[in-house]
C-alpha positions in Angstrom: 101.9 24.9 -12.4 104.9 24.8 -9.7 105.9 27.6 -7.7 109.2 29.1 -7.6 110.4 28.8 -4.0 110.2 31.8 -1.5 113.1 34.6 -1.9 113.3 36.9 0.9 110.8 35.0 3.0 112.5 34.5 6.6 109.8 32.8 7.9 109.6 29.8 5.4 110.5 26.3 6.8 114.0 24.8 6.2 115.5 28.8 5.7 117.9 30.4 8.4 117.7 33.9 7.9 121.2 34.1 9.8 123.3 32.3 7.7 124.2 28.8 7.4 125.6 25.9 9.7 123.3 27.9 13.2 120.8 25.9 14.6 117.8 28.1 15.1 116.6 29.3 18.6 115.3 26.9 21.3 117.2 24.0 19.6 119.9 22.1 21.9 123.2 22.7 20.4 125.8 20.4 20.7 128.1 22.0 22.9 127.4 24.7 25.5 127.7 28.4 23.9 129.9 29.6 27.4 131.4 27.5 29.9 129.9 27.0 33.2 130.9 30.0 35.4 131.8 28.7 39.1 130.4 29.6 42.3 126.7 28.0 41.2 126.3 24.2 41.0 124.4 22.8 37.6 121.4 21.1 37.7 121.4 17.8 36.5 119.9 16.8 33.2 120.2 20.6 32.1 120.2 20.5 28.1 123.7 20.9 26.5 125.7 20.3 30.0 127.3 16.8 30.8 126.9 15.8 34.6 129.7 16.3 36.4 131.7 13.7 38.1 129.8 12.2 41.2 126.7 13.4 42.6 126.5 17.2 42.3 124.0 17.3 45.7 125.6 14.5 47.5 124.8 15.3 51.5 127.8 16.6 53.4 128.7 14.9 56.5 128.5 17.8 59.4 131.2 18.7 60.7 132.8 17.4 63.9 132.3 19.7 67.0 135.7 20.3 68.7 136.1 19.2 71.9 134.3 21.4 74.6 134.0 21.1 78.1 130.6 21.3 79.1 129.4 22.8 82.6 128.8 19.0 83.7 132.5 17.7 82.8 134.4 20.6 84.7 132.1 20.4 87.8 133.0 16.4 88.1 136.6 17.1 87.7 136.5 20.3 90.0 134.8 17.8 92.5 137.4 15.2 92.0 140.4 17.7 92.7 138.7 19.1 95.6 138.4 15.4 97.2 141.8 14.9 96.4 142.8 17.8 98.2 140.6 17.4 100.6 142.1 13.6 101.5 146.0 15.3 101.1 145.1 17.9 103.4 143.8 15.3 105.9 146.7 13.1 106.0 148.5 16.3 106.6 146.9 16.7 109.6 146.6 13.5 110.8 150.7 13.3 110.7 150.5 15.7 114.0 148.1 13.4 115.5 149.2 11.8 119.0 149.3 8.3 116.8 151.9 9.4 115.5 154.0 10.4 118.7 156.9 8.9 120.1 158.8 8.4 123.3 160.4 12.5 123.9 158.0 14.0 121.4 155.6 17.2 123.0 151.8 17.5 122.3 149.0 20.1 122.7 145.6 19.9 123.0 143.9 19.6 119.3 141.6 22.8 118.9 139.0 20.0 117.6 139.4 18.6 121.2 136.4 18.1 123.4 135.7 17.0 126.9 134.1 13.6 125.9 136.7 13.1 123.1 140.1 14.4 123.4 142.4 15.1 120.9 146.4 15.4 120.7 148.8 16.5 118.5 152.5 16.7 118.4 154.0 20.2 118.7 158.1 21.2 118.6 158.8 21.0 123.0 160.7 24.5 122.5 157.5 26.0 121.7 155.2 27.6 124.1 152.1 25.6 122.9 153.5 22.2 124.1 152.0 21.0 127.4 153.5 17.7 127.8 156.2 15.2 126.9 155.6 11.6 126.1 157.8 9.1 128.6 156.4 6.1 127.2 153.9 4.5 124.6 152.3 1.6 125.3 150.2 -0.4 122.4 147.0 -1.7 123.8 143.2 -1.0 125.1 143.0 0.9 128.0 140.4 2.3 130.5 140.9 5.1 132.6 141.7 3.1 135.5 144.0 0.8 133.6 145.9 3.3 132.0 146.5 5.5 135.4 147.9 2.7 136.8 150.1 1.7 133.6 152.1 5.0 133.9 152.4 5.1 137.8 154.6 2.6 136.4 156.4 5.2 134.7 158.7 7.2 136.5 158.2 11.1 136.0 154.5 10.5 134.5 151.9 12.6 135.7 149.1 12.4 133.4 148.4 10.1 130.5 146.4 9.7 127.1 144.7 6.6 126.0 143.3 6.5 122.3 140.7 3.7 122.0 138.2 2.8 118.6 139.8 4.6 116.2 141.7 1.8 114.6 145.2 2.3 116.6 144.8 1.7 120.4 147.8 2.8 122.7 148.6 4.4 125.2 150.8 7.5 125.8 152.4 8.0 129.4 153.1 12.1 129.6 155.0 14.5 131.9 154.2 18.1 132.1 156.7 20.1 130.1 
């Protein structure tokens, strides 16, 4: 005897209780029922979703840091700038030294002068600081005895200033202002 096909049994194999053309629950479908929403990347190998172009989790190169000035860089720049300023100031100060004096210039004792190392600076002759006037400038190396005898030959000379050992060696024969 043959049994008639079950009718009304929704759990029978091969039958879809919800109508024709639909897949039973849990079976992969040809296309996703909803398009993927933005904000959450797709996982590779997820059923029903084709992989998006390229590797979805490719490493992102780190962002290049902006140029920042570190303390070390600022310190090195400051040292170079300060050294440059000191050289410029030293050059300007040295312009008033006795080695730049010419005949007719007036001199005063420098504030850095000592008994063992006298220094003279050029000043304006109308200044109250002027102490002596240059009558003659002679290049060469002189001792105190030879400098005195050389300046006696210059009329009006009452004193002298001799510089030796600092590169430029010269003798200034001076008169009182």
